[in-house]
ZAMARGU-4260 file (C-alpha; in steps of 0.2 Angstrom, whole numbers, plus 5000, padded with zeros to 4 digits):
<rodrens>
0) 5191/5042/4873 | 5202/5027/4873 | 5209/5031/4890 | 5192/5032/4898 | 5190/5013/4898
5) 5193/5005/4915 | 5204/4991/4919 | 5194/4976/4926 | 5208/4971/4937 | 5209/4988/4945
10) 5190/4990/4948 | 5189/4975/4960 | 5194/4985/4975 | 5181/4992/4987 | 5179/5004/5001
15) 5170/4999/5017 | 5161/5016/5018 | 5153/5015/5001 | 5151/4997/4995 | 5155/4996/4976
20) 5140/4990/4967 | 5142/4977/4954 | 5134/4982/4938 | 5132/5000/4941 | 5136/5013/4927
25) 5154/5018/4925 | 5167/5022/4912 | 5160/5028/4896 | 5160/5016/4881 | 5158/5020/4863
30) 5151/5007/4851 | 5158/5006/4834 | 5145/5009/4820 | 5146/4991/4814 | 5141/4985/4832
35) 5127/4997/4835 | 5114/4993/4822 | 5097/4999/4827 | 5094/5000/4846 | 5103/4983/4851
40) 5114/4983/4866 | 5122/4968/4874 | 5123/4967/4893 | 5142/4964/4892 | 5144/4981/4884
45) 5134/4990/4898 | 5143/5002/4909 | 5148/4996/4926 | 5146/5012/4936 | 5133/5025/4937
50) 5141/5042/4943 | 5144/5059/4937 | 5142/5078/4940 | 5124/5085/4940 | 5116/5101/4945
55) 5103/5100/4958 | 5090/5113/4961 | 5088/5117/4980 | 5092/5129/4994 | 5082/5143/5002
60) 5081/5162/5001 | 5095/5171/4992 | 5106/5155/4990 | 5091/5146/4981 | 5097/5140/4964
65) 5107/5126/4955 | 5121/5118/4965 | 5134/5106/4957 | 5133/5089/4965 | 5143/5073/4962
70) 5130/5058/4961 | 5134/5040/4963 | 5123/5025/4964 | 5123/5011/4977 | 5116/4995/4970
75) 5113/4986/4987 | 5102/4999/4994 | 5095/5006/4977 | 5100/5024/4983 | 5107/5038/4973
80) 5120/5047/4985 | 5127/5064/4981 | 5141/5075/4988 | 5148/5091/4983 | 5163/5084/4975
85) 5170/5067/4970 | 5183/5068/4983 | 5172/5071/4998 | 5173/5058/5012 | 5154/5058/5017
90) 5139/5060/5006 | 5127/5075/5009 | 5111/5065/5007 | 5103/5051/4996 | 5088/5048/4985
95) 5078/5032/4987 | 5075/5025/4970 | 5065/5010/4974 | 5049/5020/4976 | 5054/5034/4964
100) 5047/5039/4947 | 5056/5049/4934 | 5050/5063/4923 | 5056/5075/4909 | 5046/5089/4903
105) 5049/5096/4885 | 5044/5114/4890 | 5057/5114/4904 | 5075/5120/4902 | 5086/5109/4891
110) 5092/5093/4900 | 5081/5095/4915 | 5073/5080/4923 | 5064/5076/4939 | 5065/5061/4952
115) 5049/5060/4961 | 5049/5051/4978 | 5034/5050/4990 | 5042/5063/5001 | 5050/5075/4989
120) 5054/5080/4971 | 5072/5082/4965 | 5075/5093/4950 | 5092/5089/4941 | 5101/5094/4925
125) 5118/5091/4917 | 5132/5103/4922 | 5134/5115/4908 | 5153/5118/4913 | 5157/5101/4907
130) 5155/5104/4889 | 5171/5105/4880 | 5175/5122/4871 | 5184/5113/4857 | 5168/5104/4852
135) 5160/5121/4848 | 5171/5124/4833 | 5170/5107/4826 | 5158/5104/4811 | 5141/5098/4817
140) 5133/5082/4811 | 5116/5081/4804 | 5103/5072/4815 | 5105/5053/4815 | 5096/5039/4824
145) 5101/5035/4841 | 5114/5021/4841 | 5119/5022/4823 | 5136/5027/4817 | 5140/5044/4809
150) 5138/5047/4791 | 5154/5055/4783 | 5143/5065/4771 | 5132/5072/4784 | 5144/5085/4791
155) 5137/5103/4793 | 5143/5119/4800 | 5138/5120/4818 | 5124/5131/4824 | 5127/5140/4840
160) 5123/5129/4855 | 5120/5113/4844 | 5134/5103/4852 | 5130/5108/4870 | 5111/5105/4868
165) 5114/5088/4860 | 5126/5083/4874 | 5114/5089/4887 | 5100/5079/4880 | 5111/5064/4878
170) 5116/5065/4896 | 5098/5068/4902 | 5092/5052/4892 | 5107/5042/4898 | 5104/5046/4916
175) 5085/5042/4915 | 5088/5026/4906 | 5101/5020/4918 | 5090/5025/4933 | 5076/5015/4926
180) 5087/5000/4924 | 5094/5001/4941 | 5077/5002/4949 | 5071/4987/4939 | 5086/4977/4944
185) 5083/4981/4962 | 5065/4976/4961 | 5068/4960/4950 | 5082/4954/4961 | 5076/4942/4975
190) 5079/4947/4993 | 5095/4941/4999 | 5094/4928/5013 | 5106/4927/5028 | 5116/4913/5020
195) 5114/4908/5002 | 5124/4894/4994 | 5134/4897/4979 | 5125/4884/4969 | 5108/4893/4973
200) 5116/4910/4967 | 5123/4902/4951 | 5106/4894/4948 | 5097/4911/4950 | 5110/4920/4939
205) 5103/4915/4922 | 5085/4918/4926 | 5089/4936/4933 | 5100/4939/4917 | 5086/4933/4906
210) 5073/4945/4915 | 5085/4960/4913 | 5087/4956/4894 | 5068/4955/4892 | 5066/4971/4901
215) 5080/4980/4891 | 5071/4973/4875 | 5054/4980/4881 | 5062/4997/4885 | 5070/4998/4868
220) 5053/4997/4860 | 5049/5014/4868 | 5066/5023/4868 | 5082/5018/4860 | 5097/5017/4872
225) 5109/5031/4870 | 5128/5030/4870 | 5138/5034/4886 | 5141/5052/4885 | 5161/5054/4884
230) 5169/5063/4899 | 5152/5067/4907 | 5148/5051/4917 | 5158/5037/4925 | 5176/5037/4929
235) 5180/5051/4916 | 5169/5063/4925 | 5179/5061/4941 | 5194/5069/4932 | 5185/5084/4927
240) 5186/5100/4938 | 5173/5104/4950 | 5160/5115/4941 | 5162/5133/4946 | 5148/5143/4954
245) 5146/5162/4953 | 5148/5163/4972 | 5159/5153/4982 | 5146/5150/4996 | 5132/5146/4984
250) 5138/5128/4981 | 5139/5125/5000 | 5124/5115/5008 | 5118/5124/5024 | 5106/5110/5027
255) 5120/5098/5029 | 5133/5110/5037 | 5140/5096/5048 | 5144/5085/5034 | 5152/5100/5024
260) 5163/5104/5039 | 5168/5086/5041 | 5173/5085/5022 | 5182/5102/5023 | 5192/5096/5038
265) 5196/5080/5029 | 5202/5089/5013 | 5212/5102/5023 | 5221/5088/5032 | 5224/5079/5016
270) 5231/5095/5008 | 5243/5098/5023 | 5249/5080/5023 | 5253/5082/5004 | 5262/5098/5007
275) 5272/5091/5021 | 5277/5076/5011 | 5282/5088/4996 | 5297/5095/5006 | 5306/5079/5009
280) 5323/5073/5002 | 5323/5076/4983 | 5325/5057/4979 | 5313/5050/4992 | 5295/5046/4989
285) 5283/5054/5001 | 5275/5043/5013 | 5257/5038/5010 | 5243/5044/5022 | 5233/5029/5029
290) 5215/5033/5034 | 5206/5022/5046 | 5193/5017/5033 | 5204/5017/5017 | 5218/5006/5012
295) 5231/5012/4999 | 5245/5003/4990 | 5262/5011/4987 | 5268/5015/4970 | 5277/5000/4962
300) 5295/5000/4963 | 5308/4998/4949 | 5305/4982/4940 | 5323/4979/4940 | 5324/4979/4959
305) 5309/4969/4965 | 5315/4967/4983 | 5321/4985/4985 | 5313/4998/4996 | 5308/5014/4988
310) 5319/5024/5000 | 5334/5014/4994 | 5332/5019/4975 | 5345/5031/4967 | 5341/5049/4971
315) 5333/5058/4956 | 5332/5077/4952 | 5321/5089/4961 | 5310/5090/4945 | 5307/5071/4946
320) 5303/5072/4964 | 5290/5086/4961 | 5282/5076/4948 | 5282/5060/4959 | 5274/5071/4973
325) 5260/5077/4961 | 5256/5060/4955 | 5256/5054/4973 | 5244/5068/4978 | 5233/5064/4963
330) 5233/5046/4968 | 5228/5050/4986 | 5214/5061/4980 | 5207/5048/4968 | 5207/5036/4983
335) 5195/5046/4992 | 5182/5043/4979 | 5173/5028/4985 | 5169/5020/4968 | 5186/5020/4959
340) 5200/5008/4962 | 5218/5014/4967 | 5231/5017/4953 | 5218/5022/4941 | 5230/5034/4933
345) 5243/5021/4929 | 5234/5016/4913 | 5235/5034/4906 | 5249/5042/4896 | 5261/5055/4904
350) 5253/5069/4895 | 5236/5065/4901 | 5242/5062/4919 | 5250/5080/4919 | 5234/5087/4912
355) 5223/5078/4925 | 5235/5084/4939 | 5234/5102/4933 | 5215/5101/4933 | 5215/5094/4950
360) 5227/5108/4956 | 5215/5121/4949 | 5201/5112/4957 | 5210/5112/4974 | 5214/5130/4972
365) 5195/5135/4970 | 5191/5123/4984 | 5203/5130/4996 | 5196/5148/4992 | 5179/5142/4997
370) 5185/5133/5012 | 5195/5149/5018 | 5179/5159/5016 | 5170/5146/5027 | 5184/5146/5040
375) 5183/5165/5040 | 5165/5164/5044 | 5168/5151/5058 | 5182/5162/5065 | 5170/5177/5067
380) 5157/5166/5076 | 5171/5159/5087 | 5178/5176/5091 | 5161/5182/5096 | 5159/5167/5107
385) 5176/5169/5115 | 5173/5188/5118 | 5157/5183/5127 | 5166/5170/5137 | 5179/5182/5142
390) 5166/5195/5148 | 5158/5182/5158 | 5174/5175/5166 | 5179/5193/5171 | 5163/5196/5179
395) 5165/5180/5189 | 5183/5183/5193 | 5180/5200/5200 | 5185/5201/5218 | 5175/5216/5224
400) 5157/5222/5220 | 5165/5238/5213 | 5173/5229/5199 | 5158/5219/5196 | 5148/5235/5196
405) 5160/5242/5183 | 5158/5227/5172 | 5139/5229/5173 | 5140/5247/5169 | 5151/5242/5154
410) 5137/5230/5149 | 5124/5243/5151 | 5134/5255/5140 | 5135/5241/5127 | 5116/5238/5129
415) 5114/5257/5126 | 5125/5256/5111 | 5114/5242/5104 | 5099/5252/5108 | 5105/5266/5097
420) 5109/5254/5084 | 5091/5247/5085 | 5085/5265/5083 | 5095/5268/5068 | 5089/5251/5061
425) 5071/5257/5065 | 5074/5273/5056 | 5082/5264/5041 | 5066/5252/5042 | 5055/5268/5041
430) 5065/5274/5026 | 5063/5258/5018 | 5044/5258/5021 | 5044/5275/5013 | 5054/5269/4999
435) 5042/5254/4997 | 5027/5266/4997 | 5036/5275/4983 | 5039/5259/4974 | 5020/5255/4976
440) 5015/5271/4968 | 5027/5267/4954 | 5019/5250/4952 | 5002/5258/4951 | 5009/5269/4938
445) 5016/5255/4929 | 4999/5246/4930 | 4991/5260/4922 | 5004/5261/4909 | 5001/5242/4906
450) 4983/5245/4904 | 4986/5258/4892 | 4997/5246/4882 | 4984/5233/4883 | 4971/5245/4876
455) 4984/5249/4862 | 4987/5231/4859 | 4968/5228/4857 | 4967/5242/4845 | 4982/5234/4835
460) 4973/5217/4836 | 4958/5225/4827 | 4969/5233/4814 | 4977/5216/4812 | 4960/5208/4810
465) 4956/5221/4796 | 4973/5218/4788 | 4970/5199/4789 | 4953/5201/4780 | 4962/5212/4767
470) 4976/5199/4765 | 4962/5186/4762 | 4954/5196/4749 | 4970/5199/4741 | 4974/5180/4741
475) 4957/5177/4733 | 4958/5191/4721 | 4976/5195/4720 | 4980/5212/4713 | 4992/5214/4699
480) 5009/5221/4706 | 5026/5223/4698 | 5039/5210/4703 | 5048/5214/4719 | 5066/5213/4723
485) 5073/5195/4724 | 5081/5197/4741 | 5065/5199/4750 | 5058/5182/4744 | 5074/5174/4750
490) 5073/5182/4767 | 5055/5176/4769 | 5060/5158/4763 | 5075/5158/4776 | 5064/5164/4790
495) 5051/5151/4786 | 5064/5137/4785 | 5071/5143/4802 | 5054/5142/4810 | 5052/5124/4802
500) 5069/5119/4810 | 5063/5126/4827 | 5046/5116/4825 | 5056/5101/4821 | 5067/5103/4836
505) 5051/5105/4847 | 5043/5089/4839 | 5059/5079/4842 | 5059/5085/4860 | 5041/5080/4863
510) 5043/5064/4854 | 5058/5060/4866 | 5048/5065/4881 | 5033/5054/4875 | 5044/5039/4872
515) 5052/5040/4889 | 5036/5043/4898 | 5029/5028/4890 | 5044/5017/4896 | 5042/5024/4913
520) 5023/5020/4914 | 5027/5003/4907 | 5041/4999/4920 | 5031/5007/4935 | 5016/4997/4931
525) 5026/4981/4931 | 5035/4986/4947 | 5017/4989/4955 | 5011/4972/4949 | 5026/4964/4956
530) 5024/4973/4973 | 5006/4969/4973 | 5010/4950/4971 | 5022/4951/4985 | 5010/4960/4996
535) 4997/4947/4992 | 5009/4933/4996 | 5013/4941/5012 | 4995/4943/5016 | 4991/4925/5012
540) 5006/4919/5023 | 5000/4930/5037 | 4982/4923/5036 | 4989/4906/5036 | 4999/4909/5052
545) 4984/4917/5060 | 4973/4902/5055 | 4986/4891/5063 | 4987/4901/5079 | 4968/4900/5080
550) 4968/4881/5078 | 4982/4879/5091 | 4971/4890/5103 | 4956/4880/5100 | 4965/4864/5102
555) 4971/4871/5119 | 4953/4875/5124 | 4947/4858/5118 | 4961/4850/5129 | 4955/4860/5144
560) 4937/4855/5141 | 4942/4836/5140 | 4952/4838/5156 | 4937/4846/5164 | 4926/4831/5159
565) 4939/4818/5165 | 4941/4826/5182 | 4922/4828/5184 | 4916/4837/5199 | 4930/4832/5211
570) 4936/4847/5221 | 4955/4844/5220 | 4970/4855/5217 | 4971/4850/5199 | 4952/4855/5196
575) 4955/4872/5204 | 4970/4875/5193 | 4960/4869/5178 | 4946/4881/5182 | 4958/4895/5183
580) 4966/4891/5166 | 4948/4890/5158 | 4944/4907/5166 | 4960/4915/5159 | 4957/4907/5142
585) 4939/4914/5141 | 4945/4931/5146 | 4961/4931/5135 | 4961/4943/5120 | 4974/4944/5107
590) 4976/4963/5109 | 4980/4962/5127 | 4994/4948/5124 | 5003/4957/5110 | 5013/4971/5117
595) 5021/4975/5101 | 5005/4979/5092 | 5004/4963/5082 | 4987/4954/5083 | 4989/4936/5084
600) 4971/4931/5085 | 4961/4946/5078 | 4944/4940/5083 | 4932/4955/5087 | 4919/4954/5101
605) 4905/4956/5089 | 4903/4950/5071 | 4899/4960/5056 | 4880/4959/5060 | 4881/4963/5079
610) 4881/4945/5086 | 4893/4941/5101 | 4907/4931/5094 | 4907/4922/5111 | 4890/4923/5119
615) 4888/4925/5138 | 4881/4908/5142 | 4877/4904/5160 | 4886/4888/5159 | 4904/4888/5158
620) 4905/4873/5146 | 4894/4882/5133 | 4906/4897/5134 | 4921/4886/5131 | 4912/4878/5116
625) 4907/4895/5109 | 4925/4901/5111 | 4932/4885/5102 | 4919/4887/5088 | 4924/4906/5086
630) 4942/4901/5084 | 4939/4887/5072 | 4927/4897/5061 | 4940/4911/5060 | 4953/4899/5056
635) 4943/4891/5042 | 4939/4909/5036 | 4957/4914/5035 | 4962/4898/5026 | 4948/4899/5013
640) 4949/4918/5010 | 4961/4917/4995 | 4955/4900/4988 | 4936/4902/4990 | 4931/4919/4996
645) 4941/4930/4984 | 4935/4920/4968 | 4917/4921/4975 | 4918/4939/4977 | 4925/4942/4960
650) 4911/4931/4952 | 4898/4941/4962 | 4906/4958/4956 | 4906/4952/4938 | 4887/4947/4939
655) 4876/4959/4930 | 4857/4960/4932 | 4850/4946/4942 | 4839/4933/4933 | 4834/4916/4938
660) 4848/4904/4931 | 4858/4889/4936 | 4873/4900/4939 | 4864/4911/4951 | 4858/4895/4960
665) 4875/4889/4962 | 4881/4906/4968 | 4867/4908/4981 | 4872/4891/4988 | 4890/4896/4990
670) 4884/4912/4999 | 4882/4930/4995 | 4896/4942/5000 | 4890/4955/5013 | 4891/4970/5001
675) 4880/4961/4989 | 4868/4953/5001 | 4855/4967/5003 | 4853/4970/4984 | 4851/4951/4981
680) 4839/4948/4995 | 4828/4963/4989 | 4827/4955/4972 | 4823/4938/4979 | 4809/4945/4990
685) 4802/4955/4975 | 4801/4938/4965 | 4791/4931/4979 | 4779/4945/4984 | 4777/4955/4968
690) 4759/4949/4966 | 4755/4954/4984 | 4765/4970/4985 | 4756/4987/4982 | 4763/5005/4985
695) 4760/5012/5002 | 4753/4996/5009 | 4766/4995/5023 | 4762/5013/5029 | 4743/5009/5028
700) 4745/4995/5040 | 4755/5005/5052 | 4741/5019/5052 | 4728/5005/5055 | 4738/5000/5070
705) 4738/5018/5077 | 4719/5019/5076 | 4715/5002/5085 | 4726/4991/5095 | 4729/4973/5089
710) 4726/4959/5101 | 4743/4952/5098 | 4752/4969/5104 | 4754/4962/5121 | 4763/4946/5116
715) 4774/4956/5103 | 4780/4968/5117 | 4784/4952/5128 | 4794/4944/5114 | 4804/4960/5109
720) 4815/4959/5124 | 4818/4941/5121 | 4824/4943/5103 | 4842/4939/5101 | 4849/4944/5118
725) 4867/4941/5110 | 4865/4954/5097 | 4870/4972/5102 | 4857/4980/5090 | 4843/4972/5100
730) 4850/4974/5118 | 4857/4992/5117 | 4845/5005/5124 | 4849/5018/5111 | 4847/5006/5096
735) 4833/5009/5084 | 4831/4991/5079 | 4818/4986/5093 | 4806/5000/5087 | 4808/4995/5069
740) 4805/4976/5074 | 4789/4981/5084 | 4782/4991/5069 | 4786/4977/5057 | 4777/4963/5068
745) 4762/4974/5071 | 4761/4978/5052 | 4761/4959/5049 | 4748/4955/5062 | 4736/4967/5052
750) 4742/4960/5035 | 4738/4942/5040 | 4724/4941/5053 | 4723/4922/5052 | 4740/4921/5060
755) 4741/4938/5068 | 4757/4934/5078 | 4766/4918/5082 | 4782/4915/5093 | 4796/4914/5081
760) 4791/4927/5069 | 4801/4940/5079 | 4817/4931/5075 | 4813/4930/5056 | 4809/4948/5056
765) 4825/4952/5066 | 4836/4943/5053 | 4828/4952/5039 | 4831/4969/5048 | 4849/4965/5051
770) 4852/4962/5033 | 4841/4974/5024 | 4840/4988/5038 | 4824/4995/5030 | 4807/4992/5039
775) 4797/4990/5024 | 4810/4978/5015 | 4810/4968/5031 | 4791/4967/5032 | 4790/4961/5014
780) 4803/4948/5018 | 4793/4941/5033 | 4777/4941/5021 | 4787/4931/5008 | 4793/4918/5021
785) 4776/4915/5029 | 4764/4917/5015 | 4774/4911/4999 | 4789/4900/5005 | 4782/4891/5020
790) 4767/4879/5018 | 4750/4885/5024 | 4746/4883/5042 | 4765/4883/5046 | 4762/4897/5059
795) 4744/4894/5064 | 4738/4889/5081 | 4738/4870/5077 | 4756/4872/5068 | 4749/4858/5057
800) 4762/4860/5043 | 4777/4861/5056 | 4772/4845/5063 | 4771/4837/5046 | 4788/4843/5042
805) 4795/4835/5058 | 4788/4818/5052 | 4795/4821/5034 | 4812/4824/5042 | 4811/4808/5052
810) 4808/4798/5035 | 4823/4807/5027 | 4834/4803/5041 | 4830/4785/5040 | 4834/4785/5022
815) 4850/4796/5022 | 4857/4792/5039 | 4851/4774/5044 | 4865/4771/5056 | 4862/4786/5066
820) 4843/4784/5067 | 4846/4766/5073 | 4857/4772/5086 | 4845/4785/5092 | 4830/4773/5091
825) 4840/4761/5102 | 4841/4775/5115 | 4823/4781/5113 | 4828/4799/5107 | 4815/4809/5099
830) 4823/4822/5088 | 4808/4833/5086 | 4812/4841/5102 | 4828/4848/5094 | 4823/4851/5076
835) 4805/4858/5078 | 4813/4875/5082 | 4825/4874/5067 | 4811/4874/5055 | 4800/4886/5064
840) 4814/4900/5064 | 4825/4893/5049 | 4840/4890/5061 | 4840/4908/5068 | 4844/4902/5086
845) 4855/4887/5081 | 4868/4892/5069 | 4881/4907/5070 | 4878/4921/5058 | 4892/4916/5046
850) 4883/4900/5042 | 4865/4905/5045 | 4865/4919/5032 | 4872/4907/5019 | 4857/4895/5023
855) 4845/4910/5021 | 4853/4915/5004 | 4848/4898/4996 | 4832/4897/5007 | 4825/4913/4999
860) 4828/4907/4982 | 4824/4888/4983 | 4812/4887/4997 | 4810/4874/5011 | 4820/4861/5003
865) 4835/4870/5009 | 4830/4868/5027 | 4828/4850/5025 | 4845/4849/5016 | 4854/4858/5030
870) 4845/4849/5044 | 4851/4832/5037 | 4869/4840/5034 | 4870/4845/5052 | 4867/4827/5058
875) 4879/4821/5045 | 4892/4833/5051 | 4891/4827/5069 | 4886/4809/5065 | 4902/4801/5072
880) 4901/4811/5088 | 4883/4806/5092 | 4887/4787/5088 | 4901/4787/5101 | 4888/4792/5115
885) 4880/4777/5123 | 4867/4785/5135 | 4851/4793/5131 | 4853/4807/5143 | 4871/4811/5136
890) 4864/4811/5118 | 4850/4824/5123 | 4863/4835/5132 | 4874/4834/5117 | 4860/4838/5105
895) 4856/4854/5115 | 4873/4862/5109 | 4880/4851/5095 | 4876/4865/5082 | 4890/4875/5092
900) 4903/4863/5086 | 4900/4867/5067 | 4914/4878/5062 | 4917/4874/5043 | 4903/4882/5033
905) 4911/4875/5017 | 4910/4857/5023 | 4892/4859/5029 | 4887/4866/5012 | 4895/4852/5002
910) 4886/4839/5013 | 4870/4848/5011 | 4870/4850/4992 | 4882/4835/4987 | 4881/4821/5000
915) 4862/4822/5002 | 4858/4820/4984 | 4847/4815/4976 | 4834/4826/4984 | 4819/4828/4972
920) 4806/4841/4977 | 4793/4828/4971 | 4798/4816/4984 | 4796/4829/4997 | 4779/4834/4992
925) 4773/4816/4992 | 4780/4814/5010 | 4771/4829/5015 | 4755/4824/5008 | 4755/4807/5016
930) 4760/4813/5033 | 4747/4827/5032 | 4733/4814/5029 | 4739/4804/5043 | 4741/4819/5055
935) 4723/4825/5050 | 4716/4807/5054 | 4725/4807/5070 | 4718/4824/5075 | 4701/4819/5069
940) 4702/4804/5080 | 4707/4814/5095 | 4693/4826/5092 | 4681/4811/5092 | 4688/4805/5108
945) 4687/4822/5116 | 4669/4823/5110 | 4664/4806/5117 | 4672/4811/5134 | 4663/4827/5135
950) 4646/4818/5130 | 4649/4805/5144 | 4654/4818/5157 | 4638/4828/5153 | 4627/4813/5154
955) 4633/4809/5171 | 4629/4826/5178 | 4639/4836/5191 | 4637/4822/5204 | 4647/4824/5221
960) 4654/4809/5230 | 4647/4805/5247 | 4656/4813/5261 | 4663/4828/5250 | 4655/4845/5249
965) 4654/4856/5234 | 4663/4873/5233 | 4646/4882/5233 | 4641/4873/5250 | 4658/4877/5257
970) 4656/4896/5253 | 4638/4896/5260 | 4645/4889/5277 | 4658/4902/5277
</rodrens>
């Protein structure tokens, strides 16, 4: 045990093929009892290397079974490599531990555990051949807590297999705990940048060490850390002989046959070099074999002659030369193991060196036998190939056709011979089929026999039940019996005690399994959370970069537009080039430009409600503005997704049953996520029309339309094709939305005969259909807007309330935006030409769907006050741009499309509900009342003027001026 500790100075060497990981498990260490109280374990006492022999279950067909493999951990890649022996130059394969989970099953074979990766499951267990036979005869100790020192008074005589089972369990738990820690270290360590200053690494060191200490403390709460199994893992395990297998070829990996051959050739070459150097002069040390990827240092020379070459030292006896050769050979083999430094055997005593060399000789002998078997197989294959080659060469080298014919006949004879062999094999197959038939009959016979045994067993069960009843009766009414022999009671007591011991062992196994699985779940959950945080950070970074890309593209398009305005209509070479650039910018899509599949600007052609992202305007200037707006809107959406959209979605998801409240009002103003919008709208509509709604009302109205045609049917049909030409649901010939819209409008015309149908109702119903998708829900939404939310006469023939709201808006603009109204008044601009349609269709034709539906969310709950708020906010949003225009015609042209410049829905909402305050409903009602009286007086005055004109016209009669003929006279002449 003392010799198992590794010299720190010697462990600093590394090999280029397998980098030496710092902090991996290594030499076994035994903690004294006074330093191992409880489950405490310091980081300094942790092993440095994780390696050792394990049995891996694998293979196919007859060679499927347990195979001994040497496992070693690579910290940089978080991979667990394995090879056939510790001396192999190349590993057979590796296991990625970064995404693996570990499991141990109490009902499986002792010491068996699993490593589960997304692609495969690896079953491992401790090699049974590594148990020391001397331990079997030593007294066994009573069970003690993990990590505590032994009790001198707790020594018992060993039960068969106790020592091996305890060692196997210790190795299994040790490997599982070490693999957990290595996985956590890999996920906890920050990604290594290309070049990190030493100061930064030094600063991150204490933090990482603190995290690892915390993780160890948390794992100790679940499962106490076990001691390093002596001689079974780390450096000491490399000195053990390779575990022997029943068959020489059973331990060879056919899946990695190329790697096996490379390792075999390397070992054979190393053995030949060692044998060649062993026949040199008696007093001369053998030369060292230098590999291309290994560096070896010669043995130290005599301390008394520091500058003398080993060849100049005095000659020794042949026995000392043989010992030196064996030591040199052992050293060369140790150097092939990638994770151990050279000169490892120098710290061991001479007796231990000889023992290690004898074990290595034994191991090499077995290895040579297996390699000879492999070479024999390869020789047979090579001989068959050479024979085929000779036959082909003879055929090609034949000078005459006669010789070639003889060769062909020879081949024909060989084919006939093979045919006879095939027939013999066919006969053998038939005999095997007959044997199989006989076996099947035997199986049937055995099944009948099993059925008979089952019947007997059932009969015995009945007998047992009767006997149990009798025993119960005997317990309740025990018969008086003479005392039995004392030996029987003792035997029953010992049998019960043995069963209890077995049950205790099972309980301890399940307790260990439960603790480990709890620690595994705890650590995997923490790793999953950390990976989710990293993924979220990467998604935020990606969204930020995409938003910046959209902003850059929109600025580019805006620059092209300004250049186009500056050049005007001049036909120059620059204007042609600018026009070409604008055409390319409008037609450019991110998917076409990214050849590597990375979408730089993932803006789809249609939005989530079917509206064209960039509508097909006839004017190129409007197309350019729509493209800029789409890019800006997408940019703002990406930037606000994590900060605004995600918390809003979480608040809506946490909201239970809907009820009128201040919180709901604030949520509706912020906007309803798409997945919740249909449910919320149905609830809002139900609040509005619950006193009007009756079951079957919608179907009754449809049936009435089928019996008699409504006068508004013709106008409805004309407006259907003009409803949202930029939405694929209303322009696609196979879409069902136009038919649904027709039925909804016809049903409403029968529902409200005073209005019937008014232009603009088609857009209101279309928006409701796009969100709710059901005809009846869209119909009641239209009823709620026209009959409960909007004032009366809003959609009548006179549009009285609509005109009143336009005058109210003028007063509010004068109050909230006096500078803007003074500027518009200076240039004699009448805003009602622009805003009248806003109020009539609730911005359906003016705002993009992303902003429009947020307006409707608040509009359905709060009413028309929301329309006034957003109308004022739109002018406030573009106030500075309008103030820069100094011509009435330019202002009118700008007002036609200035809603297309609104990109930031969050900013618009803040203006509407914050900057426009105070906005009391009482003031709005008073303004409406005052303007309604004025408008009614004006209309009454117009009616009087009209009546006076008609009266005057009628009093004058149909007089015809002189020299003019009436139409009747003209027709009579004709």
